[in-house]
Each structure stands twice: as C-alpha cells, then as structure tokens.
TORFILUM-885142 format. One line per field, with one value per residue (C-alpha): residue number from 1; x, y, z; chain. Coordinates in nm, 2 decimals. Example, Ala and Ser with C-alpha at 12.3 -4.5 7.8 and 13.67 -1.06 7.14 Angstrom:
BEGIN
num = (1,2)
x = (1.23,1.37)
y = (-0.45,-0.11)
z = (0.78,0.71)
cadena = (A,A)
//
This chain:
BEGIN
num = (1,2,3,4,5,6,7,8,9,10,11,12,13,14,15,16,17,18,19,20,21,22,23,24,25,26,27,28,29,30,31,32,33,34,35,36,37,38,39,40,41,42,43,44,45,46,47,48,49,50,51,52,53,54,55,56,57,58,59,60,61,62,63,64,65,66,67,68,69,70,71,72,73,74,75,76,77,78,79,80,81,82,83,84,85,86,87,88,89,90,91,92,93,94,95,96,97,98,99,100,101,102,103,104,105,106,107,108,109,110,111,112,113,114,115,116,117,118,119,120,121,122,123,124,125,126,127,128,129,130,131,132,133,134,135,136,137,138,139,140,141,142,143,144,145,146,147,148,149,150,151,152,153,154,155,156,157,158,159,160,161,162,163,164,165,166,167,168,169,170,171,172,173,174,175,176,177,178,179,180,181,182,183,184,185,186,187,188,189,190,191,192,193,194,195,196,197,198,199,200,201,202,203,204,205,206,207,208,209,210,211,212,213,214,215,216,217,218,219,220,221,222,223,224,225,226,227,228,229,230,231,232,233,234,235,236,237,238,239,240,241,242,243,244,245,246,247,248,249,250,251,252,253,254,255,256,257,258,259,260,261,262,263,264,265,266,267,268,269,270,271,272,273,274,275,276,277,278,279,280,281,282,283,284,285,286,287,288,289,290,291,292,293,294,295,296,297,298,299,300,301,302,303,304,305,306,307,308,309,310,311,312,313,314,315,316,317,318,319,320,321,322,323,324,325,326,327,328,329,330,331,332,333,334,335,336,337,338,339,340,341,342,343,344,345,346,347,348,349,350,351,352,353,354,355,356,357,358,359,360,361,362,363,364,365,366,367,368,369,370,371,372,373,374,375,376,377,378,379,380,381,382,383,384,385,386,387,388,389,390,391,392,393,394,395,396,397,398,399,400,401,402,403,404,405,406,407,408,409,410,411,412,413,414,415,416,417,418,419,420,421,422,423,424,425,426,427,428,429,430,431,432,433,434,435,436,437,438,439,440,441,442,443,444,445,446,447,448,449,450,451,452,453,454,455,456,457,458,459,460,461,462,463,464,465,466,467,468,469,470,471,472,473,474,475,476,477,478,479,480,481,482,483,484,485,486,487,488,489,490,491,492,493,494,495,496,497,498,499,500,501,502,503,504,505,506,507,508,509,510,511,512,513,514,515,516,517,518,519,520,521,522,523,524,525,526,527,528,529,530,531,532,533,534,535,536,537,538,539,540,541,542,543,544,545,546,547,548,549,550,551,552,553,554,555,556,557,558,559,560,561,562,563,564,565,566,567,568,569,570,571,572,573,574,575,576,577,578,579,580,581,582,583,584,585,586,587,588,589,590,591,592,593,594,595,596,597,598,599,600,601,602,603,604,605,606,607,608,609,610,611,612,613,614,615,616,617,618,619)
x = (7.93,8.18,7.88,7.73,8.00,7.93,7.64,7.69,7.94,7.67,7.44,7.68,7.83,7.82,8.04,8.37,8.62,8.85,8.53,8.44,8.80,8.88,8.48,8.55,8.91,8.75,8.50,8.83,8.96,8.70,8.55,8.35,8.18,8.43,8.29,8.63,8.90,9.24,9.46,9.82,10.07,10.40,10.75,10.84,11.18,11.37,11.43,11.82,11.83,11.70,11.99,11.92,12.12,11.91,11.59,11.68,11.74,11.38,11.52,11.26,10.92,10.63,10.33,10.00,9.81,9.58,9.46,9.41,9.21,9.00,8.91,8.86,8.61,8.44,8.40,8.26,7.97,7.90,7.88,8.20,8.42,8.80,9.14,9.43,9.78,10.07,10.38,10.59,10.48,10.52,10.86,11.01,10.81,10.99,11.31,11.27,11.23,11.58,11.87,12.10,12.10,11.93,12.00,11.75,11.68,11.53,11.31,11.22,11.10,10.90,10.70,10.63,10.54,10.31,10.14,10.09,9.90,9.70,9.58,9.53,9.29,9.10,9.08,9.04,8.83,9.09,9.36,9.46,9.81,9.93,10.23,10.27,10.64,10.88,11.12,10.84,10.81,11.05,10.86,10.54,10.62,10.80,10.45,10.23,10.46,10.49,10.07,10.06,10.26,10.05,9.72,9.76,9.40,9.37,9.29,9.52,9.48,9.76,9.69,9.81,10.02,10.35,10.09,9.91,10.21,10.38,10.08,10.23,10.55,10.39,10.19,10.46,10.74,10.51,10.22,10.12,9.92,9.59,9.44,9.58,9.33,9.42,9.44,9.19,9.02,8.78,8.44,8.63,8.75,8.39,8.25,8.44,8.41,8.03,8.03,8.21,7.95,7.68,7.55,7.65,7.65,7.94,7.93,8.01,8.36,8.66,9.02,9.14,9.43,9.54,9.74,9.55,9.73,10.04,9.90,9.81,9.48,9.26,8.92,9.08,8.78,8.79,8.51,8.69,8.55,8.33,8.41,8.10,8.26,8.56,8.42,8.49,8.70,8.95,8.91,9.23,9.08,9.30,9.59,9.71,9.80,9.93,10.26,10.36,10.58,10.78,10.87,10.99,10.91,10.62,10.67,11.02,10.99,11.03,11.33,11.11,10.79,10.70,10.91,10.75,10.45,10.27,10.21,9.96,9.92,9.56,9.45,9.24,9.22,9.33,9.51,9.68,9.66,10.02,10.12,10.47,10.66,10.80,10.53,10.29,9.98,9.82,9.83,9.72,9.43,9.34,9.29,9.18,9.16,8.87,8.81,8.64,8.46,8.63,8.42,8.48,8.88,8.84,8.64,8.90,9.20,8.98,8.90,9.25,9.30,9.05,9.10,9.52,9.65,9.74,9.92,10.08,9.96,10.14,9.91,9.94,9.79,10.00,9.81,9.74,9.65,9.38,9.07,9.19,8.85,8.84,9.19,9.14,8.84,8.99,9.29,9.06,8.84,9.15,9.26,8.89,8.81,9.12,9.24,9.57,9.73,10.05,10.11,10.37,10.32,10.61,10.45,10.53,10.33,10.32,10.50,10.29,9.96,10.16,10.27,9.94,9.76,9.95,9.68,9.69,10.03,9.90,9.63,9.84,10.08,9.77,9.62,9.96,10.18,10.54,10.73,10.65,10.78,10.80,10.85,11.10,11.27,11.52,11.66,11.63,11.37,11.41,11.38,11.09,10.93,11.02,10.89,10.60,10.62,10.31,10.61,10.85,11.17,11.01,10.75,11.02,11.19,10.90,10.84,11.16,11.07,10.71,10.87,11.08,10.78,10.71,11.01,10.85,10.76,11.06,11.14,11.24,11.28,11.27,11.53,11.64,11.93,11.96,11.69,11.75,12.04,12.07,12.37,12.63,12.56,12.13,12.23,12.47,12.13,11.93,12.19,12.22,11.83,11.84,12.09,11.90,11.60,11.72,11.48,11.60,11.69,11.73,11.64,11.87,11.78,11.89,11.61,11.44,11.20,10.87,10.69,10.38,10.53,10.60,10.98,11.00,10.89,11.14,11.43,11.33,11.31,11.64,11.81,11.88,11.70,11.59,11.16,11.04,11.33,11.21,11.45,11.40,11.67,11.51,11.78,11.60,11.41,11.65,11.87,12.17,12.40,12.27,12.21,12.59,12.68,12.54,12.67,13.06,12.95,12.89,13.15,13.44,13.30,13.30,13.69,13.62,13.82,13.91,13.88,13.77,13.87,13.59,13.65,13.41,13.21,13.10,13.51,13.42,13.31,12.95,12.78,12.87,12.57,12.75,12.74,12.55,12.87,12.94,12.59,12.67,12.96,12.80,12.52,12.80,12.90,12.51,12.43,12.68,12.61,12.26,12.29,12.60,12.78,12.56,12.59,12.94,12.77,12.42,12.36,12.03,11.92,11.60,11.78,12.01,11.78,11.68,12.03,12.09,11.76,11.82,12.22,12.15,11.92,12.16,12.44,12.29,11.97,11.99,12.35,12.64,13.00,12.90,13.21,13.07,12.71,12.94,13.13,12.89,12.68,12.98,12.97,12.59,12.62,12.97,12.73,12.45,12.69,12.68,13.04,13.05,12.84,13.02,13.39,13.23,13.11,13.44,13.65,13.38,13.49,13.85,13.80,13.64,13.85,14.17,13.92,13.83,14.06,13.74,13.57,13.93,13.92,13.62,13.68,13.98,13.78,13.53,13.76,13.65,13.92,13.91,14.03,13.68,13.65,14.02,13.88,13.66,13.84,13.82,13.62)
y = (13.05,12.74,12.55,12.68,12.56,12.21,12.22,12.31,12.04,11.78,11.90,11.86,11.54,11.45,11.79,11.83,11.72,12.02,12.24,12.07,12.12,12.43,12.54,12.41,12.56,12.90,12.82,12.76,13.06,13.36,13.32,13.64,13.81,14.02,14.35,14.60,14.47,14.60,14.53,14.55,14.64,14.54,14.67,14.57,14.51,14.34,14.60,14.48,14.54,14.88,15.11,15.49,15.65,15.47,15.52,15.89,15.88,15.71,15.39,15.13,15.07,15.27,15.15,15.26,14.91,14.90,14.58,14.66,14.98,14.75,14.49,14.83,14.94,14.58,14.53,14.84,14.74,14.48,14.75,14.64,14.86,14.86,15.04,15.03,15.04,15.08,15.03,15.03,15.41,15.46,15.34,15.57,15.85,15.85,15.77,16.07,16.28,16.16,16.41,16.10,15.74,15.47,15.10,14.82,14.86,15.16,15.07,14.81,15.06,15.27,15.01,14.83,15.13,15.25,14.89,14.88,15.21,15.15,14.77,14.96,15.26,15.06,14.76,14.49,14.18,14.00,14.15,14.07,14.08,14.12,14.02,14.08,13.98,13.71,13.97,14.07,13.74,13.78,14.14,13.96,13.68,13.91,14.16,13.85,13.71,14.08,14.11,13.75,13.88,14.15,13.98,13.62,13.56,13.81,13.62,13.70,13.63,13.64,13.70,13.82,13.69,13.53,13.39,13.22,13.11,12.94,12.91,12.58,12.76,13.07,12.88,12.64,12.93,13.15,13.01,13.35,13.34,13.14,13.14,13.19,13.37,13.26,13.40,13.72,13.79,14.05,13.82,13.52,13.72,13.89,13.61,13.42,13.75,13.73,13.31,13.41,13.64,13.37,13.60,13.32,12.90,12.72,12.60,13.01,12.90,12.93,12.98,12.93,12.78,12.64,12.43,12.15,11.92,12.01,11.93,12.23,12.21,12.40,12.49,12.53,12.61,12.97,13.27,13.47,13.83,13.88,14.18,14.38,14.30,14.48,14.81,14.94,15.26,15.15,15.29,15.41,15.56,15.79,15.72,16.02,15.87,16.19,16.13,15.80,15.89,16.18,15.86,15.58,15.45,15.38,15.25,15.28,15.60,15.86,16.03,16.08,16.17,16.54,16.69,16.64,16.50,16.31,15.93,15.65,15.31,15.18,14.85,14.86,14.42,14.11,13.79,13.79,13.57,13.42,13.13,13.19,12.95,13.20,13.37,13.37,13.58,13.26,13.06,13.39,13.53,13.19,13.16,13.47,13.80,13.98,14.40,14.65,14.88,15.18,15.43,15.27,15.32,15.68,15.80,15.65,15.87,16.14,16.10,16.03,16.35,16.59,16.42,16.35,16.58,16.31,16.34,16.04,15.69,15.37,15.05,14.76,14.54,14.24,14.25,14.59,14.56,14.25,14.34,14.60,14.73,14.80,14.93,15.12,15.29,15.31,15.52,15.72,15.82,15.93,16.17,16.27,16.38,16.59,16.43,16.61,16.28,16.10,15.75,15.43,15.08,14.94,14.59,14.53,14.51,14.20,14.25,14.08,14.23,14.60,14.47,14.30,14.62,14.93,15.15,15.13,15.23,15.55,15.64,15.51,15.81,16.03,15.97,16.04,15.74,15.84,15.52,15.14,14.79,14.52,14.14,13.99,13.80,13.60,13.61,13.25,13.07,12.78,12.94,13.13,12.80,12.63,12.93,12.96,13.34,13.50,13.65,13.58,13.72,13.82,14.04,14.19,14.31,14.44,14.59,14.81,14.93,15.06,15.21,15.47,15.65,15.73,15.91,16.05,15.72,15.58,15.23,14.93,14.58,14.31,14.04,13.73,13.54,13.22,12.98,12.59,12.48,12.77,12.81,13.15,13.11,13.15,13.43,13.59,13.58,13.75,14.05,14.08,14.07,14.38,14.53,14.53,14.64,14.92,15.03,15.31,15.09,14.72,14.54,14.27,14.01,13.68,13.45,13.40,13.09,13.17,12.89,12.75,12.81,12.56,12.68,12.62,12.27,12.23,12.36,12.12,11.82,11.93,11.94,12.34,12.45,12.30,12.25,12.48,12.75,13.13,13.39,13.64,13.87,14.07,14.08,13.94,14.24,14.52,14.67,14.43,14.74,14.91,14.63,14.54,14.89,14.94,14.61,14.75,15.06,14.90,14.62,14.89,15.14,14.86,14.79,14.41,14.45,14.68,14.48,14.10,13.85,13.88,13.75,13.76,13.43,13.50,13.43,13.07,12.77,12.93,12.61,12.60,12.65,12.92,12.84,13.10,13.23,13.34,13.42,13.71,13.77,13.82,14.09,14.33,14.23,14.20,14.55,14.70,14.55,14.60,14.98,15.18,15.06,15.18,15.52,15.56,15.59,15.75,16.11,16.14,16.44,16.26,15.95,16.18,16.33,16.00,15.90,16.20,16.19,15.84,15.84,16.13,15.91,15.67,15.86,16.11,15.90,15.51,15.46,15.62,15.62,15.44,15.54,15.38,15.55,15.90,15.84,15.81,16.08,16.33,16.16,16.22,16.56,16.65,16.55,16.76,17.10,17.08,17.09,17.19,16.98,16.70,16.83,16.81,16.41,16.38,16.45,16.23,15.92,15.98,16.04,15.71,15.50,15.62,15.53,15.18,14.89,14.70,14.99,15.01,14.63,14.66,14.94,14.75,14.42,14.64,14.78,15.10,15.38,15.75,15.88,15.96,16.23,16.38,16.67,16.76,17.02,16.96,17.19)
z = (19.31,19.29,19.34,19.04,18.84,18.98,18.89,18.53,18.48,18.61,18.33,18.03,18.09,17.75,17.65,17.53,17.78,17.72,17.76,18.08,18.25,18.12,18.25,18.62,18.62,18.51,18.83,19.04,18.92,18.91,19.23,19.17,18.86,18.65,18.57,18.56,18.36,18.36,18.00,18.00,17.77,17.91,17.83,17.45,17.55,17.84,18.14,18.13,17.80,17.74,17.65,17.78,17.50,17.21,17.42,17.36,17.03,16.99,16.83,17.02,16.87,17.06,16.89,17.10,17.21,16.93,17.00,17.32,17.25,17.01,17.27,17.52,17.26,17.22,17.63,17.66,17.44,17.69,17.96,18.14,18.31,18.12,18.16,17.95,18.13,17.86,18.09,17.77,17.70,18.09,18.09,17.80,17.90,18.22,18.07,17.83,18.11,18.29,18.19,18.34,18.24,18.50,18.52,18.53,18.87,18.82,18.55,18.72,19.00,18.75,18.58,18.93,19.10,18.78,18.81,19.19,19.20,18.92,19.10,19.43,19.28,19.00,19.19,18.88,18.88,18.64,18.45,18.05,17.91,17.58,17.38,17.03,16.95,17.11,17.25,17.51,17.62,17.91,18.00,17.98,18.23,18.46,18.51,18.57,18.82,19.02,18.96,19.10,19.42,19.51,19.43,19.41,19.35,19.07,18.74,18.47,18.06,17.81,17.45,17.16,16.84,17.07,17.29,17.02,16.85,17.18,17.44,17.62,17.69,17.79,18.06,18.14,18.21,18.38,18.62,18.74,18.40,18.44,18.08,17.74,17.47,17.13,16.80,16.75,17.09,16.98,17.01,17.23,17.51,17.57,17.53,17.80,18.05,17.97,18.08,18.37,18.45,18.37,18.09,17.80,17.80,17.79,17.42,17.36,17.48,17.23,17.14,17.55,17.69,18.00,18.23,18.39,18.60,18.40,18.07,17.77,17.74,17.50,17.32,16.99,16.77,16.64,16.68,16.41,16.42,16.07,15.85,15.99,16.37,16.22,16.19,16.53,16.59,16.90,17.21,17.36,17.69,17.88,17.65,17.45,17.15,17.03,17.24,17.10,16.81,17.01,17.23,16.99,16.65,16.47,16.11,15.96,15.77,16.02,15.82,15.49,15.64,15.74,16.03,16.36,16.23,16.46,16.41,16.49,16.33,16.18,16.06,15.78,15.71,15.85,15.76,15.46,15.11,15.14,15.33,15.38,15.58,15.81,15.88,16.20,15.99,15.92,16.26,16.41,16.17,15.99,15.61,15.39,15.46,15.61,15.53,15.74,15.53,15.34,15.56,15.89,15.81,15.66,15.97,16.22,16.03,16.04,16.45,16.52,16.32,16.49,16.86,16.87,16.59,16.41,16.08,16.01,15.98,15.93,15.80,16.05,15.74,15.65,15.30,15.25,14.86,14.90,14.70,14.45,14.39,14.79,14.83,14.58,14.68,15.00,14.91,14.65,14.97,15.16,14.89,14.83,15.20,15.22,15.53,15.50,15.62,15.49,15.51,15.50,15.43,15.70,15.70,15.37,15.02,14.85,14.50,14.28,14.40,14.29,13.96,13.85,13.93,13.91,13.96,14.33,14.37,14.15,14.39,14.70,14.57,14.56,14.89,15.06,15.04,15.12,15.20,15.12,15.18,14.98,15.07,14.91,15.10,14.85,14.47,14.45,14.26,14.46,14.80,14.69,14.61,14.95,15.15,14.93,14.83,14.61,14.41,14.20,14.04,13.75,13.96,14.17,13.84,13.71,14.09,14.07,13.71,13.83,14.12,13.97,13.85,14.25,14.31,14.64,14.75,14.95,14.83,15.07,15.08,15.30,15.27,15.47,15.48,15.62,15.49,15.60,15.34,15.16,14.97,14.92,14.55,14.67,14.86,14.62,14.37,14.64,14.63,14.26,14.25,14.52,14.34,13.98,14.13,14.30,14.55,14.78,15.07,15.20,15.56,15.57,15.85,15.96,15.98,16.28,16.30,16.51,16.69,16.52,16.21,15.89,15.89,16.27,16.26,15.94,16.13,16.46,16.24,16.08,16.46,16.35,16.62,16.94,16.99,17.24,17.21,17.17,17.01,17.27,17.20,16.87,16.71,16.40,16.39,16.36,16.06,16.06,15.96,16.27,16.53,16.47,16.47,16.81,16.96,16.86,17.05,17.35,17.34,17.28,17.58,17.80,17.66,17.59,17.26,17.00,16.68,16.59,16.27,16.01,15.68,15.37,15.33,14.97,14.91,14.95,14.77,14.66,14.71,15.06,15.31,15.55,15.96,16.18,16.27,15.88,15.89,16.12,15.90,15.58,15.72,15.66,15.28,15.20,15.36,15.18,14.82,14.85,15.00,15.00,14.68,14.44,14.62,14.44,14.09,14.17,14.06,14.02,14.27,14.41,14.45,14.63,14.85,14.98,15.05,15.22,15.46,15.52,15.55,15.85,16.03,16.09,16.11,16.37,16.55,16.47,16.57,16.65,16.51,16.19,15.96,15.68,15.70,15.73,15.48,15.19,15.35,15.30,14.94,14.91,15.03,14.80,14.50,14.60,14.66,15.02,15.05,15.42,15.52,15.32,15.52,15.86,15.77,15.62,15.95,16.15,15.91,15.97,16.33,16.40,16.17,16.40,16.71,16.60,16.47,16.42,16.19,16.03,15.92,15.77,15.57,15.42,15.38,15.19,15.00,15.08,14.98,15.11,14.80,14.68,14.97,14.88,14.72,14.97,15.23,15.60,15.80)
cadena = (A,A,A,A,A,A,A,A,A,A,A,A,A,A,A,A,A,A,A,A,A,A,A,A,A,A,A,A,A,A,A,A,A,A,A,A,A,A,A,A,A,A,A,A,A,A,A,A,A,A,A,A,A,A,A,A,A,A,A,A,A,A,A,A,A,A,A,A,A,A,A,A,A,A,A,A,A,A,A,A,A,A,A,A,A,A,A,A,A,A,A,A,A,A,A,A,A,A,A,A,A,A,A,A,A,A,A,A,A,A,A,A,A,A,A,A,A,A,A,A,A,A,A,A,A,A,A,A,A,A,A,A,A,A,A,A,A,A,A,A,A,A,A,A,A,A,A,A,A,A,A,A,A,A,A,A,A,A,A,A,A,A,A,A,A,A,A,A,A,A,A,A,A,A,A,A,A,A,A,A,A,A,A,A,A,A,A,A,A,A,A,A,A,A,A,A,A,A,A,A,A,A,A,A,A,A,A,A,A,A,A,A,A,A,A,A,A,A,A,A,A,A,A,A,A,A,A,A,A,A,A,A,A,A,A,A,A,A,A,A,A,A,A,A,A,A,A,A,A,A,A,A,A,A,A,A,A,A,A,A,A,A,A,A,A,A,A,A,A,A,A,A,A,A,A,A,A,A,A,A,A,A,A,A,A,A,A,A,A,A,A,A,A,A,A,A,A,A,A,A,A,A,A,A,A,A,A,A,A,A,A,A,A,A,A,A,A,A,A,A,A,A,A,A,A,A,A,A,A,A,A,A,A,A,A,A,A,A,A,A,A,A,A,A,A,A,A,A,A,A,A,A,A,A,A,A,A,A,A,A,A,A,A,A,A,A,A,A,A,A,A,A,A,A,A,A,A,A,A,A,A,A,A,A,A,A,A,A,A,A,A,A,A,A,A,A,A,A,A,A,A,A,A,A,A,A,A,A,A,A,A,A,A,A,A,A,A,A,A,A,A,A,A,A,A,A,A,A,A,A,A,A,A,A,A,A,A,A,A,A,A,A,A,A,A,A,A,A,A,A,A,A,A,A,A,A,A,A,A,A,A,A,A,A,A,A,A,A,A,A,A,A,A,A,A,A,A,A,A,A,A,A,A,A,A,A,A,A,A,A,A,A,A,A,A,A,A,A,A,A,A,A,A,A,A,A,A,A,A,A,A,A,A,A,A,A,A,A,A,A,A,A,A,A,A,A,A,A,A,A,A,A,A,A,A,A,A,A,A,A,A,A,A,A,A,A,A,A,A,A,A,A,A,A,A,A,A,A,A,A,A,A,A,A,A,A,A,A,A,A,A,A,A,A,A,A,A,A,A,A,A,A,A,A,A,A,A,A,A,A,A,A,A,A,A,A,A,A,A,A,A,A,A,A,A,A,A,A,A,A,A,A,A,A,A,A,A,A,A)
//
C-alpha cells in the first residue's frame, strides 16, 4: 500500500505542501486498511488525583461519551465496525463496587487490564481517543502511551475540544499520538478513514494535524457538519447509559431533580452567538450556531427514555436559546409529546436572550425545566466590555426579577474573578450585582485561561502566564467553597497543619489588583457574600426549601465537615420548623469548629456568630 501512496504523491505535485506531507505520513502510519475502530474515552481525572471517598459520593463528572457516540453512528453509516470503550465509566464503576479505598496503582491496573483485553479481543485497525477538558490531558497521554506499548504499530488519532485548543502541545508531549483530528470531527474523521481505505481523494482531507520532522503541520480548513448533518442520534453501542448518573455527576442539579432519576446529556445545537474572550467554543465550533431539527432532538429524548429509562436530561448546548422560534418549538414539542422528563441547562443560558424573549422561559418551565445556569461572569461594565459578553448589567438585573416568577426553577449564575488587571473594586461590583440579582446560588470561579482563546494570548503577552502552559488541575471547574473545603480536609487528615493565615482582601485599597494568593483567599469572602449571607434574612418558604435541598447536598455529599454549610442549614431547618434536624446540624457545627482551627478562624473573619442558633436545643 505504501507504493500506492508514493504514486499518488507523484500525481499531485502541485497540491498544498501540508496536504502532501500529511498524505505521506498517513501512508507510513496506516499500512493496512482501516475497518475496525476503537473509540476511547479515557479517565477524566488523573489516576493519582482520584479520591475514593469523593468518588463514592458521586462527585466526579460522569457524562456518557456523547461525541464518540455521534462519531460511532456516523462511521457505521459507512459500514465500519466500531466499539466505544469508556475507561472513565469502567474505573468508577469498579470503585463503587469496592468496599475499601484503593490507591492509584490499583486504579491504573483496572483501566490497563480492561484496555489490554479490549485490544486483544477487538483487534482494532486504529484507535481514536477523545479529550474534552484540559484536566484530562495527562490521562489521554498515559492511555495513548500504554496502547503503543502493547501494539507499537497501532495508529492513534486524538480529538476533542482540548486537543483542538492545544494540538501542538498534545503532539509534542505524547509521541504516541500519530494525528490529531481538529474541531468537530463528525465528517472530517470519516473522510480521513475513507481516504485511508482509498474511498476518498486527498482533496477530501481536512482538520488534521501531526508532527513531521518535529514540526507541527496541519490541514486547518474545515468541513463542519451542516444542520442536516446534525440530525443523527448517537449510538452508544454496548454502553449502558442508564448507569452513568448512578456513578457521578451529569449536570449540576442532582439535589433539585426528581430523586433517583436517571440522567443523560443531549445536544440540540452547536456553537454560540457570543464571542467571550475566555471561551473556546468559537475556536472549536467556528462562527455562528447550527441547530438540529426539533423532531430529531425530541426523537432522541424519546429514545433515551424508552431504551435506557432516562427521566432527566442535561442540555450540552452553549447557546440553548439561539433562534427563539426554533427554541420555543422545541420546548413546546417536548411538552406536547408528554415525555415525562425534566431537564436542566447546566452549560448556561445567555442572560440577554432570556430577557429579550421571556416567552422562552415560560415554555421552558412547562416542558420540564427544573434548573438553569446563566453566564454572568462580572458586575463591572468595563470587564464585560473587555471580555465581549453579549449581556450587560441591565440584562442581569432584569433577569433576576423575571426568574422570581419561576420559583420551581433553581437558578444559578457563573461568576469569574481574576480577569487581567481586574481590581478589587470591580470584583466588589460583581459581588454587589449577584446579591441584587438574588439568584438561588452562584458558582465563583477563578479565571482559567484556555489555549487558543483571546484571553489566553492576552495573558501571555502580559507575562501573566507562560505560553504553552496548561491548567491540568481542574480547579477552575469546581465551586470554590467545595474545592477549598475538600483541600482543607485532606490537609488536616494528613496532619500537615491545623490552621493558615487568612485576611480579607476586600479591606485593601479597592484600586488594588489582587495577587494570585489574594484571589485564592478572596473566594471565601465572595462565596459567603453572594450565597450564604442572604439566608439570615430569607423567610420565603420556597426559597428556604431550595436552600434546604442544596445545603444538604453540600453538607452530606459534595463536601464533608463543612461548618458554614451546616450552620446555614441549621438556620434554614429552624425557619422551616424542622427543629430536630436544626439541632442535629447545630451539633455538627460546634463539633467541626472545635476540631479545626482552620474553620474556627474563618468563622471569626466572616463575623459569623453562633447566636442565631442559640434558641435551637441540642438533640
């Protein structure tokens, strides 16, 4: 077959040099036809960072590999044999069946044994590996390296959002990956496989990158799937989609959706109208938004319900409310089909879209919406302009008022601190805006610059980050209150220290640009101001019920030994007349504070007095 590639090159001397080089390398790497494809979803968290107790509490994300299922369905249309191996699911399924903690070597043994057996039994002609988030980078590299150790001549192609954001970094850090498939690969990957099998000409190749002579070479031009191309239902093969939400998180509203409901993700459209400087959606999906037909989306929901017993869905859309007529038709059709499902928009909804078209919120509520995130990010007009947010403060204030009409929907907002040159005054504006909006809860995140985004390049130019650096810790993806509490729990369990110094950065000159260390401290004060402090004066029974559900989830599942969440849960239970539960939580607060100088000092800094709990008797 190699001779055929050389002959083909001789016939296309006038072609693009990158295409010719990639064509030649394809000929060297793929020495036989490619009929059987193994698609792998690696562990989403590095094996040495997995905490057994957190896993048992279903705290890690556990999304079914939606993109691989789409790709599988498309490849099967070309009569290729496809198998999806979800190592993330396999490892956490094994963890949940263990009665005792296991270490990283045992975790590594689990996924390596499963992968070895699959390679032996399935005998693939090539392997495709996906990586969506930066925190999955290390496991993608480990997985591909292990495959090459087992079968050195087995071609490996990596794809996904993270790979598209940092293709050169991925290839240079892991020589086991032969090619990267860029952007949405529904069509381009299939055309590459067809080309390998001599069913397509070289001109059909697109969205491929590789290293040649140590240099990154790519065919960057895109063949994005059209709206019609998107009308395909994912094929998960042998994966049991019904089991995923029993092992971890799908979306962020477990505490508010129907108890023990089975959940799964779904994608209605791709892309986003916004051009936020910190977001990689435009880099991955390109400009604009492409939507599936309403019938295709609703048919998929019905398929999930009938085939897997799914009762709750999480939208993966980055711009769910794009095209108001289509969106209204989608929600209205879901309601009229009487599918009996609930849903949430955990990826976020553009605030201005909801404000300008409030009828969408009304039909969303009728179609089963129980939770909705909104992208707010900042309360500073200057910051909002600099990061190109499509919504302004007036939209945020209007949204807060509108959502009061939908008490059954748990409302949440994304807030980000740590933008380049952001002052304490601007962070305080964000806090004040969130308090005034009065959504049910906010996630406070430290800015996580992603490669290939405008803000990443801006921060490189400002010497704030090093070019080529990756945030593989994943801390920017986790609620600060939960993240910090878990970090402290691990520290104290290892007896490294019992307390740490902390000061309130908001007491500094408000024109100050906080340092990284000050931003790490600031999360506690921001989180307290926007989420907890308002509970002192909250007496609305519906709002209290929401707080009861969420604070229970924080206190008993999301993190342990968190005295702040238990303090306010005690207060909420007392207001709801549940004095026995209030007493139980009060006892926990007193115990946690007596055992931790860390939390005792933070209660004092936040000026949280136990006086409001004094009327609650101990159990």
